[in-house]
N, C-alpha and C positions, 0 to 999 in steps of 0.2 A: 693525582692529588685532588683535582676538582671533583672527580668521581667519588672519592672517599668522603669528601666533605658533604657532598649531596646525599650520600647514603646515611651519614650520621644525622643530618638535618631531618631526613624522612623518618628515621626511627624516633627522634625527639618529638616530631609532630604527632606521630601515631600514638606514642606513650601519653602525651598530653591529652589527646582526644579521648583515649580510653579512660583516663583518670577523670576527665570532665563528665563523661557519661555515668561513671559509677559514683564518684565522690564518696562521701561518708555514708551514702545510702546503698552501697553495693551489697548484693545478697548472692553469695556464691552458690546457693542451692535453691531450687524452685520452692515457692511456698505451697503448702497443701491446698488442694481445691476446697473451696468453701461453698456451703449451701447458700440459698438466697437470704437466709437469716444472718449470714456471717459466721455461723458456727462451722467447725471443721466437718468435712463430709464423712459420713460413716463408711467403715470398711471392715472387712474380716469375714470369717466363716462361723456360722452359728449351727451347732449340731443339735438336731431335734429328732424325735421319733416316737412311735407308739401306735395308737389306734389306727386301724385301716378304715374305719367307718367315716373318719373325718377327711378322707383322701380328697374328695372333690372340692370341698370348701377350703381346705388347707392349701391345696395346690393353687387355687384361685387367689387366696390371700398372699401366698408366697410370690406368685407371679407379679402381682401388682406392687408389692413391697420392693422386690428386686428391680422392677422397672423404674421405680422412684429413687432407688438407691443402687446405682450401677456397680458400686464397689463392694457390695455385700452379697454373700451367698448363704442361703438357708438350706442346709442339708436335712431332708426329712426322710427317715427310714420308717417304712410301714411294716410293723412287726407285732401289732396288737397292744392293747392297753396295758397288759401285764408287764411287757418288756419296757413300755414307755415309762411306767412307774418305777420299775426296778433300775433302769438305766439312768433315770434322773436322780434317784437316791444315791447311786454309785458315783455320780458326777460325770458319766459318759455323755449325757445330754444336758445342755443348759436349760432347754425347755422340753418337757415331755407332753405327749398328747394322750388323753384318756377319754373314753366314752362311757365311763362309769364313775361313781363316787369312790373316794378313797376308803379303804377298810378302816374300821375303828378298833381293831383288835391289837394294835400296836405294831403290826408288821409293815405299815406304810406311813409311820410317823415321820415328821421332819420335812414334809412337803406342803407347799401352799397350792391349792387348786383354785384356779380362776375360771368360772363359767363364762363362756362367750357366745354360746348358741344353745337353743333347745331343738332337739331332733325327735321326730316320730319314728317308731319302729313299725315297719310295714310287714304284715303277714302276706307272703306271696305264694301263688300257685301257678301252674302252667296255664297258658291262655286257653287251652282246650277244656280246662276244668269248669264244670257248671256250678260249683259251690260259690255262693255270693257273700255269705256271712258266717262267722264263727264266733262263739261265745268264749269267755275265759275258761269255763269248764271243758268245753270241747277241745280247745287248744292244749290245755293241760292233759286231757285224756290222750290226745294224739302223741304228745311228746313223752308221755310216761308209758305208752304202749297199751293203755286200756282200750283205746279206739284204734283199730287197725285197718278198717275198710272205709272207703269214702262214702259208701251207702249208709253208714251209721250217722253221717252228718249232712245227709241230703244230696250226696253226689252219686256217681255211678258205682257199679260193682267192680271195685279195683282196690288192691292192697295199697296202702299209703306208704310212700317213701319219705322218711323223715330226714330233713337236712338241718344240721345244726352247726354252730361255730365251734372252734377249738377252745379247750380250757385256756383261760387267760384273756379271752376276748371280752371286751367291754360290752358288746352287744349281747353276748351270751349271758353275762352276769346280769345285765339289765332285764332281759326277757325272763330269766329264771326268777328274779325277784318279783316282777310284775305278774307273771302267770302262776307263781307258786311252785316252782321246780327246785327250789333250794332244799338242801338237806341240813337240818338243824345241827349246829355244832361243828361243821367243817365247811370247806370250800367246794365240795362236790355238789352235783345235781342228780336228780332222779330221771334224767333224760334217758330214754330207752337205749340200751347198749348197741342195738343194731343200727342206730342212726348214722347216716353218712356225715362225716366231719369235713367241713369246708374251712380252709385256713384264711380266707379273706372274704370281703363283701362281694367282690366280683365273682368268686367261685360259687357262692350261694346262688346268685342270679343265673349263672351258666348252668348249674346242676338242675335248677327248676325249669329253665328253658328247654333243656334236653330230655326231661322226663315228664310225661303227661300226668304221672301220679304223685309227683313230688310236692312237698310243702317246705317253705323256709321262712326265715325272718331276716330283715336287713334294714339298713338306714333308709328312710324315706328319701333323703337327698340324693341317693344313688340309684333309685328305682328307675328302670327304663321300661316304660309301659308298652313299648313295641316288642318286648321280650317276655315279660311276665305280667300277671294280673294281680292286683292287690285285692284282698277280700275285706269286707267290712269287719270291724271288731265291735261286738255288742251293738250291731245295727248302725254303726257310725263309720262312714268311709273316711279314710285318712286323707287329709288335705291341710294346707297351711291354715285355712280358716278354722278347721276343726281342732287343730292343735292350739291355735290362738285363743279360742273361746273355751277350751278345756273339755270339749265333748269327746274327743278322741283321747283315750287314756293310756295308750302304749307310747310313752315318751320318756326321754332322759336328757340330761345336759351333756354338752361337750366341754372339756376342760383343758386349759393350759396349766402345766405343772412346773414348778421350780422349787429349789431348796429354800426352805423357810430361813429368812435372815441373810441369805447369800446375795451378793451384789452381782447382778447380771452384767455382761459386757455391754458397752454402749449400743452395739448393733442388736443384741438380743433384747435389751430393754426397749429399744425403739420399735422392734417388731411386735413385741407384746403390746406396747402402747397403740400401735397401728391397728391391731386386731380389735382392740376395745374402742377405737375412735369411731366417729360417725362414718368415715369412709370405709373402715373395716366392717362395721356392722351393716352397711349397705351391701357389701359383698356377701355377708352371711345371709341376708334376706334374699339375695338373688339366687341362692343355692338351695331353695326350698327349706330353709331353716328359719326359726324365729330368733331375731336378735335379742340379746339380753338387755340391751339399752334401748 
């Protein structure tokens, strides 16, 4: 009997203690983690994709953003500006990446393009190539097949291997516009049919590295000067300073894309804001690009 009474008293004491700890402030489920500002922490997966030319800077931006926001994952598919635009229009991506301007013929309407960096397009040759400078007319001639031998532009006696990017590439579109390779009335170019097509920036650099007679074009931010040599364009060497003062003329903007009028998820909006912030623009500058801000 005494043992039963003791057990009952122990239960009553334990119940009272638990009630006292919780009281009216009891919360059966944990509260969400908060940021230092007191706002709920960001979480979720943001699907993005597009331009391969932005790979280096975009991966740096994503790395820092995810480091600051541990519950957010930014998925970045590198498949070219054309797919970045198309998949943002379709809703597959919340944010698309493009290294060219949107077309004005109505096929890419409904998107908002936000420029966040200015990139130079480098003309690259094999390190063994003795050519130091090319003009706009010479590059046009090489890419249209009018110039076929390096000795026509001051180099050795060797046939030129032309490396270009795939249709839909933002870099290809930009170089076609800047060098005059566009065909009026459609999306094609008059790049020589025998040109070797590289499907991403890295493949351009690899092809030029492996072929002493090759020429290609690629984002300045991705150039590895231990592998390829950049040639001057119209007597101006590509550099951050030359891009900034406007003397190097082969350049274009990098863009973030989203559907016009659509509300981005909190994580996607925060990432876009980060790219345009002072911290994001410092990362842009650290990757051989000119910040927009």
